[in-house]
C-alpha positions in Angstrom: 3.6 8.9 18.0 2.8 9.2 14.3 2.8 6.2 11.9 6.0 7.4 10.2 7.9 8.0 13.4 6.9 4.5 14.6 8.0 3.0 11.3 11.4 4.7 11.4 11.9 3.5 15.0 10.9 0.0 13.8 13.5 0.3 11.0 16.2 1.0 13.6 15.1 -1.8 15.8 15.3 -4.1 12.8 18.9 -3.1 12.3 19.7 -3.9 15.9 18.0 -7.2 15.8 19.1 -8.3 12.4 15.5 -8.6 11.3 15.9 -9.5 7.7 12.2 -10.3 7.2 11.2 -6.8 8.3 13.5 -5.2 5.7 12.4 -7.5 2.9 8.8 -6.5 3.5 9.5 -2.8 3.8 12.0 -2.0 1.0 11.3 -1.8 -2.7 12.9 -4.2 -5.3 15.0 -1.3 -6.6 16.2 0.0 -3.2 19.4 2.1 -3.4 21.4 2.5 -0.2 24.3 5.0 -0.3 26.7 4.8 2.6 28.6 8.0 2.0 32.3 7.5 1.6 31.9 3.7 1.7 29.8 2.0 -0.9 26.4 1.9 -2.8 24.1 -1.0 -2.4 21.6 -1.5 -5.2 18.6 -3.8 -5.3 16.9 -6.1 -2.8 19.3 -9.0 -3.4 22.4 -6.9 -2.6 20.7 -5.3 0.4 20.0 -8.8 1.7 23.7 -9.7 1.3 24.7 -6.7 3.4 22.1 -7.7 6.1 23.6 -11.2 6.1 27.1 -9.7 6.6 25.8 -7.6 9.5 24.6 -10.7 11.3 28.2 -11.9 11.5 29.3 -8.7 13.3 29.1 -8.1 17.0 25.8 -6.9 18.3 25.0 -3.2 18.2 22.9 -0.8 20.2 21.3 2.1 18.5 20.4 5.2 20.4 18.0 7.3 18.3 18.3 11.0 19.2 16.0 12.6 16.6 13.5 11.7 14.0 12.2 14.1 11.4 9.9 13.4 8.5 7.7 14.8 5.8 5.5 13.3 3.1 8.5 11.9 1.1 11.5 11.5 3.4 12.4 10.6 7.0 15.6 11.4 8.8 17.0 9.5 11.8 20.0 10.6 13.7 21.7 9.0 16.7 24.6 6.9 17.9 25.4 3.3 17.2 27.4 1.6 20.0 29.2 -1.7 19.2 32.4 -3.5 20.0 35.2 -4.2 17.5 36.9 -7.6 17.2 39.2 -6.8 20.1 36.2 -6.1 22.3 36.8 -2.4 22.4 33.7 -0.2 22.7 33.1 1.9 19.5 30.6 4.7 19.0 29.5 6.0 15.6 27.3 9.0 15.0 24.9 8.5 12.2 22.3 10.3 10.1 20.1 8.2 7.9 17.9 9.8 5.3 15.1 7.5 4.1 13.1 8.1 0.9 9.6 6.7 1.1 8.2 4.8 -1.9 5.1 6.0 -3.6 2.1 3.8 -3.1 0.2 2.2 -0.3 1.9 1.4 3.0 5.3 2.5 4.2 8.2 1.2 2.1 11.7 2.5 1.7 13.0 3.1 -1.8 16.3 4.9 -0.9 18.6 5.4 2.0 21.6 7.7 2.4 23.7 7.1 5.5 26.3 9.4 6.9 28.4 7.6 9.6 31.4 8.9 11.6 33.5 7.3 14.3 33.0 9.4 17.4 34.6 7.0 19.9 37.5 9.3 20.8 35.3 12.3 21.3 32.9 10.4 23.6 35.8 8.9 25.5 37.2 12.4 26.0 33.8 13.7 27.2 33.4 10.8 29.6 36.8 11.4 31.2 36.0 15.1 31.9 
């Protein structure tokens, strides 16, 4: 496994575990996270606020299906499995595009996230 693939897997593990320390060490001060169709998160302070909000949500499991990368970007796609406030299982397909910062070590300077609710589709497939 390459250094970048391991790093991107560590990023997703940090999401699952709510590991704020990992993110604060591996994002730039001017991080920009675009969640397409939802909101834009700008800067380390706002990113930390979102992480704090995520801690209050039910736990999630992330199933990484594919990781692609080159010198400047990494792409991770997979499924997030969680439960809503009523305890119902929800699945979301995601594709996260990470922009690596210039400089030593691996840091993230940008993220673009595409997320769609696939719960109905998966339930349909499971019943077949």
